[in-house]
C-alpha positions as a Python dict, from the first residue, in 0.01 Angstrom:
ca = {
    (1, 'M'): (0, 0, 0),
    (2, 'L'): (-211, -227, -214),
    (3, 'T'): (-337, -77, -540),
    (4, 'K'): (-646, -185, -729),
    (5, 'K'): (-565, -386, -1038),
    (6, 'K'): (-660, -207, -1358),
    (7, 'E'): (-943, -373, -1539),
    (8, 'G'): (-925, -435, -1910),
    (9, 'K'): (-1041, -151, -2132),
    (10, 'Q'): (-1393, -181, -2260),
    (11, 'D'): (-1438, -202, -2636),
    (12, 'L'): (-1591, 135, -2715),
    (13, 'D'): (-1626, 40, -3081),
    (14, 'Q'): (-1924, -170, -2974),
    (15, 'L'): (-2110, 158, -2925),
    (16, 'L'): (-2073, 262, -3287),
    (17, 'S'): (-2384, 254, -3503),
    (18, 'N'): (-2433, -16, -3763),
    (19, 'A'): (-2411, 251, -4033),
    (20, 'A'): (-2073, 370, -3904),
    (21, 'C'): (-1938, 17, -3878),
    (22, 'C'): (-2041, -64, -4235),
    (23, 'S'): (-1928, 263, -4395),
    (24, 'Q'): (-1624, 258, -4623),
    (25, 'P'): (-1385, 543, -4705),
    (26, 'S'): (-1405, 708, -5045),
    (27, 'A'): (-1162, 539, -5283),
    (28, 'I'): (-1096, 870, -5456),
    (29, 'R'): (-1032, 1054, -5130),
    (30, 'E'): (-782, 787, -5030),
    (31, 'I'): (-605, 804, -5367),
    (32, 'C'): (-606, 1184, -5362),
    (33, 'K'): (-394, 1174, -5047),
    (34, 'L'): (-115, 1070, -5282),
    (35, 'I'): (-136, 1392, -5481),
    (36, 'N'): (97, 1577, -5245),
    (37, 'R'): (364, 1310, -5280),
    (38, 'P'): (665, 1464, -5458),
    (39, 'G'): (659, 1391, -5829),
    (40, 'M'): (312, 1235, -5835),
    (41, 'R'): (129, 1276, -6169),
    (42, 'S'): (-237, 1236, -6071),
    (43, 'L'): (-526, 1177, -6308),
    (44, 'A'): (-739, 1058, -6015),
    (45, 'G'): (-937, 1337, -5853),
    (46, 'G'): (-1216, 1510, -6043),
    (47, 'W'): (-1112, 1842, -5891),
    (48, 'P'): (-1138, 2171, -6081),
    (49, 'D'): (-818, 2332, -6203),
    (50, 'P'): (-705, 2610, -5963),
    (51, 'N'): (-583, 2802, -6266),
    (52, 'V'): (-944, 2894, -6347),
    (53, 'F'): (-1043, 3001, -5996),
    (54, 'P'): (-1150, 3369, -5997),
    (55, 'G'): (-934, 3449, -5696),
    (56, 'K'): (-880, 3821, -5762),
    (57, 'E'): (-1249, 3882, -5829),
    (58, 'I'): (-1350, 3695, -5514),
    (59, 'A'): (-1095, 3888, -5307),
    (60, 'A'): (-1230, 4220, -5435),
    (61, 'I'): (-1592, 4120, -5372),
    (62, 'A'): (-1511, 3991, -5022),
    (63, 'K'): (-1321, 4309, -4936),
    (64, 'G'): (-1614, 4526, -5039),
    (65, 'L'): (-1868, 4315, -4851),
    (66, 'L'): (-1663, 4313, -4531),
    (67, 'E'): (-1598, 4685, -4545),
    (68, 'M'): (-1958, 4781, -4618),
    (69, 'N'): (-2169, 4521, -4437),
    (70, 'A'): (-1961, 4291, -4217),
    (71, 'G'): (-2237, 4261, -3957),
    (72, 'V'): (-2466, 4101, -4213),
    (73, 'V'): (-2232, 3886, -4422),
    (74, 'L'): (-2065, 3733, -4114),
    (75, 'Q'): (-2393, 3657, -3936),
    (76, 'Y'): (-2600, 3339, -3935),
    (77, 'G'): (-2834, 3315, -4231),
    (78, 'T'): (-3165, 3144, -4292),
    (79, 'T'): (-3163, 2771, -4348),
    (80, 'E'): (-3327, 2813, -4690),
    (81, 'G'): (-3041, 3030, -4808),
    (82, 'L'): (-2998, 3394, -4899),
    (83, 'L'): (-3324, 3525, -5045),
    (84, 'E'): (-3153, 3740, -5309),
    (85, 'L'): (-2939, 3446, -5421),
    (86, 'R'): (-3242, 3219, -5449),
    (87, 'A'): (-3411, 3488, -5659),
    (88, 'Q'): (-3109, 3495, -5893),
    (89, 'L'): (-3112, 3115, -5919),
    (90, 'T'): (-3485, 3115, -5992),
    (91, 'D'): (-3420, 3342, -6291),
    (92, 'W'): (-3118, 3132, -6393),
    (93, 'A'): (-3324, 2811, -6378),
    (94, 'R'): (-3603, 2959, -6590),
    (95, 'E'): (-3387, 3131, -6850),
    (96, 'K'): (-3101, 2884, -6893),
    (97, 'E'): (-3243, 2552, -6772),
    (98, 'F'): (-3614, 2593, -6866),
    (99, 'I'): (-3704, 2489, -6511),
    (100, 'Q'): (-4018, 2658, -6384),
    (101, 'C'): (-3969, 2713, -6012),
    (102, 'A'): (-4021, 2975, -5742),
    (103, 'Q'): (-3783, 3092, -5471),
    (104, 'D'): (-3949, 2860, -5221),
    (105, 'D'): (-3866, 2568, -5451),
    (106, 'I'): (-3491, 2628, -5408),
    (107, 'L'): (-3260, 2547, -5116),
    (108, 'I'): (-2896, 2659, -5097),
    (109, 'T'): (-2673, 2379, -4971),
    (110, 'H'): (-2313, 2310, -4883),
    (111, 'G'): (-2245, 2157, -5224),
    (112, 'S'): (-2462, 1917, -5421),
    (113, 'A'): (-2337, 1638, -5193),
    (114, 'Q'): (-2537, 1786, -4908),
    (115, 'A'): (-2840, 1816, -5133),
    (116, 'M'): (-2818, 1442, -5201),
    (117, 'D'): (-2776, 1368, -4831),
    (118, 'L'): (-3081, 1577, -4740),
    (119, 'A'): (-3290, 1422, -5018),
    (120, 'C'): (-3208, 1075, -4887),
    (121, 'R'): (-3288, 1180, -4531),
    (122, 'I'): (-3641, 1288, -4622),
    (123, 'L'): (-3718, 1000, -4860),
    (124, 'L'): (-3554, 681, -4744),
    (125, 'D'): (-3629, 433, -4471),
    (126, 'P'): (-3421, 126, -4386),
    (127, 'G'): (-3492, -146, -4641),
    (128, 'D'): (-3600, 89, -4920),
    (129, 'V'): (-3442, 45, -5264),
    (130, 'V'): (-3285, 309, -5487),
    (131, 'L'): (-3177, 208, -5837),
    (132, 'V'): (-2841, 346, -5953),
    (133, 'E'): (-2631, 338, -6266),
    (134, 'L'): (-2363, 74, -6320),
    (135, 'P'): (-2115, 231, -6277),
    (136, 'T'): (-2194, 542, -6073),
    (137, 'Y'): (-2046, 797, -5833),
    (138, 'F'): (-2005, 628, -5496),
    (139, 'G'): (-2081, 949, -5306),
    (140, 'G'): (-2443, 912, -5411),
    (141, 'V'): (-2442, 545, -5317),
    (142, 'G'): (-2297, 636, -4978),
    (143, 'A'): (-2580, 878, -4908),
    (144, 'I'): (-2833, 609, -4997),
    (145, 'R'): (-2671, 347, -4776),
    (146, 'S'): (-2629, 586, -4484),
    (147, 'C'): (-3009, 587, -4452),
    (148, 'G'): (-3022, 209, -4439),
    (149, 'A'): (-3151, 181, -4795),
    (150, 'E'): (-3017, -57, -5059),
    (151, 'A'): (-2866, 49, -5391),
    (152, 'V'): (-2945, -182, -5684),
    (153, 'G'): (-2758, -147, -6012),
    (154, 'V'): (-2895, -75, -6361),
    (155, 'K'): (-2692, -110, -6680),
    (156, 'L'): (-2546, 202, -6840),
    (157, 'D'): (-2405, 251, -7190),
    (158, 'Q'): (-2281, 540, -7404),
    (159, 'H'): (-2633, 689, -7404),
    (160, 'G'): (-2671, 675, -7026),
    (161, 'L'): (-2898, 467, -6805),
    (162, 'D'): (-3061, 178, -6993),
    (163, 'P'): (-3440, 216, -6946),
    (164, 'D'): (-3506, -139, -7066),
    (165, 'D'): (-3286, -284, -6794),
    (166, 'L'): (-3439, -39, -6547),
    (167, 'E'): (-3785, -175, -6621),
    (168, 'V'): (-3661, -532, -6580),
    (169, 'Q'): (-3522, -443, -6238),
    (170, 'L'): (-3843, -265, -6138),
    (171, 'K'): (-4056, -566, -6231),
    (172, 'Q'): (-3831, -803, -6039),
    (173, 'L'): (-3831, -583, -5729),
    (174, 'N'): (-4207, -546, -5744),
    (175, 'K'): (-4246, -926, -5755),
    (176, 'Q'): (-4024, -945, -5448),
    (177, 'R'): (-4244, -682, -5281),
    (178, 'R'): (-3943, -452, -5242),
    (179, 'R'): (-4016, -84, -5198),
    (180, 'V'): (-3847, 116, -5473),
    (181, 'K'): (-3830, 479, -5365),
    (182, 'G'): (-3615, 628, -5636),
    (183, 'V'): (-3361, 625, -5916),
    (184, 'Y'): (-3030, 807, -5874),
    (185, 'V'): (-2895, 935, -6205),
    (186, 'I'): (-2615, 1166, -6326),
    (187, 'P'): (-2759, 1269, -6664),
    (188, 'N'): (-2481, 1486, -6805),
    (189, 'F'): (-2118, 1378, -6856),
    (190, 'Q'): (-2167, 1112, -6595),
    (191, 'N'): (-1914, 1031, -6327),
    (192, 'P'): (-1723, 810, -6403),
    (193, 'T'): (-1810, 731, -6766),
    (194, 'G'): (-1868, 1076, -6917),
    (195, 'A'): (-2192, 945, -7075),
    (196, 'T'): (-2492, 1173, -7131),
    (197, 'L'): (-2848, 1047, -7096),
    (198, 'S'): (-3027, 1094, -7429),
    (199, 'L'): (-3349, 1295, -7456),
    (200, 'E'): (-3544, 983, -7551),
    (201, 'R'): (-3420, 800, -7245),
    (202, 'R'): (-3495, 1097, -7019),
    (203, 'K'): (-3855, 1090, -7133),
    (204, 'R'): (-3870, 713, -7086),
    (205, 'L'): (-3728, 742, -6734),
    (206, 'L'): (-3993, 999, -6641),
    (207, 'A'): (-4266, 772, -6781),
    (208, 'L'): (-4136, 480, -6573),
    (209, 'A'): (-4130, 703, -6265),
    (210, 'D'): (-4500, 774, -6316),
    (211, 'Q'): (-4580, 410, -6387),
    (212, 'Y'): (-4388, 264, -6093),
    (213, 'H'): (-4432, 561, -5857),
    (214, 'F'): (-4078, 660, -5761),
    (215, 'I'): (-3869, 975, -5725),
    (216, 'I'): (-3580, 1068, -5957),
    (217, 'L'): (-3268, 1198, -5783),
    (218, 'E'): (-3104, 1404, -6059),
    (219, 'D'): (-2743, 1480, -5967),
    (220, 'D'): (-2630, 1735, -6224),
    (221, 'P'): (-2297, 1900, -6133),
    (222, 'Y'): (-2146, 1891, -6484),
    (223, 'S'): (-2420, 2024, -6711),
    (224, 'D'): (-2260, 2369, -6744),
    (225, 'L'): (-1937, 2206, -6863),
    (226, 'R'): (-2054, 2128, -7216),
    (227, 'F'): (-1785, 2166, -7482),
    (228, 'E'): (-1984, 2057, -7785),
    (229, 'G'): (-2321, 1918, -7888),
    (230, 'E'): (-2671, 2041, -7817),
    (231, 'K'): (-2781, 2100, -7460),
    (232, 'I'): (-3049, 1851, -7349),
    (233, 'P'): (-3326, 1964, -7112),
    (234, 'S'): (-3286, 1840, -6758),
    (235, 'L'): (-3519, 1578, -6614),
    (236, 'R'): (-3655, 1850, -6386),
    (237, 'A'): (-3735, 2069, -6686),
    (238, 'L'): (-3918, 1780, -6855),
    (239, 'D'): (-4095, 1668, -6537),
    (240, 'Q'): (-4474, 1712, -6536),
    (241, 'S'): (-4540, 1520, -6212),
    (242, 'E'): (-4300, 1689, -5966),
    (243, 'R'): (-4108, 1364, -5924),
    (244, 'V'): (-3759, 1506, -5983),
    (245, 'I'): (-3522, 1640, -5717),
    (246, 'H'): (-3268, 1837, -5920),
    (247, 'M'): (-2928, 1894, -5753),
    (248, 'R'): (-2659, 2134, -5876),
    (249, 'S'): (-2310, 2239, -5771),
    (250, 'F'): (-2104, 2556, -5798),
    (251, 'S'): (-1783, 2366, -5725),
    (252, 'K'): (-1705, 2296, -6091),
    (253, 'I'): (-1798, 2638, -6232),
    (254, 'F'): (-1711, 2876, -5945),
    (255, 'T'): (-1488, 2736, -5668),
    (256, 'P'): (-1510, 2411, -5471),
    (257, 'G'): (-1376, 2567, -5152),
    (258, 'M'): (-1686, 2783, -5113),
    (259, 'R'): (-1889, 2460, -5078),
    (260, 'L'): (-2200, 2593, -5249),
    (261, 'G'): (-2476, 2407, -5430),
    (262, 'W'): (-2849, 2426, -5476),
    (263, 'V'): (-3144, 2196, -5513),
    (264, 'T'): (-3488, 2249, -5662),
    (265, 'A'): (-3791, 2025, -5622),
    (266, 'K'): (-4158, 2047, -5537),
    (267, 'T'): (-4217, 2294, -5255),
    (268, 'D'): (-4320, 2031, -4999),
    (269, 'F'): (-3996, 1837, -5058),
    (270, 'I'): (-3786, 2151, -5020),
    (271, 'R'): (-3962, 2235, -4693),
    (272, 'K'): (-3880, 1891, -4556),
    (273, 'M'): (-3518, 1928, -4668),
    (274, 'V'): (-3500, 2266, -4494),
    (275, 'V'): (-3614, 2107, -4168),
    (276, 'A'): (-3358, 1828, -4209),
    (277, 'K'): (-3081, 2082, -4276),
    (278, 'Q'): (-3172, 2278, -3961),
    (279, 'F'): (-3049, 1985, -3755),
    (280, 'V'): (-2743, 1917, -3969),
    (281, 'D'): (-2567, 2254, -3997),
    (282, 'C'): (-2834, 2522, -3938),
    (283, 'A'): (-2747, 2725, -4250),
    (284, 'T'): (-2510, 2750, -4546),
    (285, 'N'): (-2207, 2976, -4518),
    (286, 'T'): (-2338, 3334, -4535),
    (287, 'L'): (-2026, 3507, -4666),
    (288, 'S'): (-1986, 3252, -4946),
    (289, 'Q'): (-2346, 3310, -5053),
    (290, 'Y'): (-2302, 3687, -5067),
    (291, 'I'): (-1980, 3652, -5268),
    (292, 'L'): (-2154, 3425, -5518),
    (293, 'L'): (-2452, 3662, -5534),
    (294, 'E'): (-2232, 3955, -5634),
    (295, 'F'): (-2041, 3736, -5879),
    (296, 'I'): (-2367, 3642, -6053),
    (297, 'R'): (-2507, 3997, -6045),
    (298, 'G'): (-2197, 4126, -6222),
    (299, 'G'): (-2239, 3874, -6502),
    (300, 'R'): (-1913, 3709, -6409),
    (301, 'L'): (-2047, 3358, -6353),
    (302, 'A'): (-2173, 3336, -6711),
    (303, 'E'): (-1834, 3463, -6832),
    (304, 'R'): (-1651, 3215, -6609),
    (305, 'I'): (-1849, 2922, -6749),
    (306, 'I'): (-1747, 3017, -7104),
    (307, 'G'): (-1383, 3044, -6996),
    (308, 'N'): (-1398, 2715, -6805),
    (309, 'N'): (-1536, 2528, -7105),
    (310, 'K'): (-1262, 2659, -7333),
    (311, 'H'): (-999, 2562, -7075),
    (312, 'Y'): (-1128, 2210, -7005),
    (313, 'R'): (-1203, 2134, -7368),
    (314, 'A'): (-837, 2198, -7454),
    (315, 'K'): (-730, 1963, -7174),
    (316, 'R'): (-973, 1695, -7288),
    (317, 'D'): (-847, 1717, -7645),
    (318, 'F'): (-487, 1696, -7528),
    (319, 'M'): (-549, 1388, -7315),
    (320, 'L'): (-733, 1216, -7600),
    (321, 'S'): (-443, 1289, -7835),
    (322, 'Q'): (-197, 1141, -7587),
    (323, 'M'): (-413, 831, -7542),
    (324, 'E'): (-422, 780, -7918),
    (325, 'K'): (-45, 805, -7917),
    (326, 'H'): (39, 581, -7620),
    (327, 'F'): (-247, 337, -7555),
    (328, 'P'): (-271, 3, -7738),
    (329, 'K'): (-561, -66, -7973),
    (330, 'A'): (-691, -329, -7731),
    (331, 'A'): (-795, -48, -7497),
    (332, 'T'): (-1109, 152, -7576),
    (333, 'W'): (-1244, 477, -7437),
    (334, 'N'): (-1510, 742, -7483),
    (335, 'R'): (-1493, 1097, -7616),
    (336, 'P'): (-1702, 1299, -7366),
    (337, 'Q'): (-1880, 1610, -7489),
    (338, 'G'): (-1813, 1779, -7157),
    (339, 'G'): (-1733, 1725, -6792),
    (340, 'F'): (-1406, 1599, -6645),
    (341, 'F'): (-1372, 1227, -6724),
    (342, 'I'): (-1260, 971, -6979),
    (343, 'F'): (-1351, 609, -6904),
    (344, 'V'): (-1125, 332, -7030),
    (345, 'H'): (-1210, -34, -7097),
    (346, 'L'): (-920, -279, -7101),
    (347, 'P'): (-936, -638, -7225),
    (348, 'E'): (-1140, -841, -6977),
    (349, 'H'): (-846, -1042, -6847),
    (350, 'L'): (-663, -729, -6726),
    (351, 'N'): (-710, -597, -6372),
    (352, 'A'): (-709, -217, -6338),
    (353, 'D'): (-673, -240, -5959),
    (354, 'Q'): (-340, -417, -6004),
    (355, 'L'): (-247, -173, -6280),
    (356, 'L'): (-307, 113, -6036),
    (357, 'L'): (-67, -33, -5779),
    (358, 'E'): (203, -56, -6044),
    (359, 'A'): (127, 295, -6167),
    (360, 'I'): (160, 440, -5817),
    (361, 'E'): (510, 290, -5798),
    (362, 'R'): (584, 504, -6104),
    (363, 'N'): (430, 814, -5942),
    (364, 'V'): (113, 799, -6153),
    (365, 'A'): (-239, 784, -6010),
    (366, 'F'): (-585, 722, -6156),
    (367, 'V'): (-903, 562, -6022),
    (368, 'A'): (-970, 195, -6086),
    (369, 'G'): (-1319, 155, -6230),
    (370, 'S'): (-1423, -116, -5985),
    (371, 'S'): (-1470, 159, -5722),
    (372, 'F'): (-1778, 275, -5915),
    (373, 'F'): (-1951, -62, -5954),
    (374, 'I'): (-2171, -167, -5663),
    (375, 'N'): (-2187, -526, -5794),
    (376, 'G'): (-1815, -599, -5803),
    (377, 'Q'): (-1779, -564, -6179),
    (378, 'G'): (-1557, -325, -6377),
    (379, 'R'): (-1223, -480, -6282),
    (380, 'N'): (-1096, -407, -6632),
    (381, 'T'): (-1194, -38, -6632),
    (382, 'L'): (-1038, 286, -6512),
    (383, 'R'): (-1131, 652, -6489),
    (384, 'L'): (-897, 927, -6605),
    (385, 'S'): (-955, 1290, -6511),
    (386, 'Y'): (-809, 1571, -6721),
    (387, 'S'): (-951, 1851, -6506),
    (388, 'Q'): (-670, 1930, -6263),
    (389, 'A'): (-350, 1791, -6411),
    (390, 'S'): (-120, 2012, -6619),
    (391, 'P'): (-46, 1925, -6983),
    (392, 'S'): (301, 1800, -6890),
    (393, 'E'): (154, 1581, -6614),
    (394, 'I'): (-109, 1445, -6851),
    (395, 'E'): (154, 1366, -7115),
    (396, 'A'): (384, 1186, -6869),
    (397, 'A'): (104, 999, -6690),
    (398, 'I'): (-65, 875, -7008),
    (399, 'A'): (271, 755, -7144),
    (400, 'E'): (338, 557, -6825),
    (401, 'I'): (-12, 405, -6814),
    (402, 'G'): (7, 313, -7180),
    (403, 'L'): (343, 143, -7124),
    (404, 'L'): (205, -57, -6829),
    (405, 'I'): (-98, -172, -7032),
    (406, 'K'): (120, -282, -7321),
    (407, 'K'): (341, -483, -7086),
    (408, 'K'): (32, -659, -6952),
    (409, 'L'): (-68, -756, -7305),
    (410, 'T'): (266, -910, -7403),
}
């Protein structure tokens, strides 16, 4: 019996969206896959240290909630987030952050990454421009690009985003009749450089936002991880024109696995973000919200932040001491006042991407700085994270990296 010849398979990839075709995997996520390799000493991922996770406290809280009120804590919640938790965060914002907001000005999200995604969804159209730091966290850039908008770089130094260069970029874009919708900034202990935006520059940025009519996307996951120095008011706290969307995370100060964050902005913006979230995931995990609520009510979050800062400060100091011991003088780096990262500059003729490949062969991982530059620069830079690695891993990894750099210089 004759059988019909099979036709060639159709290329289903042709049905993918332009955004999906153009999207690139996270460099850090790809590198972090190496962490489970036996013997790997990783200074790559900016993940919190599991040794500070309040596992026993969370277990006790969860047990009580499930025994007393399982029907509520396991049910769907409102898209806005648990009312009692938003009330707690309203008080927290006023008392600790000097942010004047109401419960309706706060949305509970699945991490600050979702807050950034929702903000971009309600603000950006294809062809819009958002100015970002050079270098910056590529998760924020990814959210911008996923909406069809373009990220344009602005210089950054040890004091944060350079407002003079920002104004130059704004003038040029205006002449080109480009629509600048916003500026994305990580003001405290920036990822990847560890830089903190000075108070003077924060005020200048807000003035430029008024002058050029754009929104400030303030991504602030590290502000509670300050080891030293005076706390600087957030852009949202200084904002008099309701131009700031202020995004926070509980991943660094509570637990990342709970996937909890929050965002505060003008009420109309929050309402639009709520509508956008309804069609993304309906609501944030209810049980996680109740666990966090009880953790805050018991005063344990404030205690945990103090403990975290002591823990991470010691790890920062240890890494810096090892770098002084093993790195050549031709390499330079910052001393962050908080956060998770130290950013290294090598002589310009050295390539950190190549250095990374050689380090991986020695079971050492870090993140090459070029991953954070949207303009292809930063080939001679690298980011080191002290947050998750143990002291012995830090010591061994820094010694290996230092040896590799010295070999490149001879």
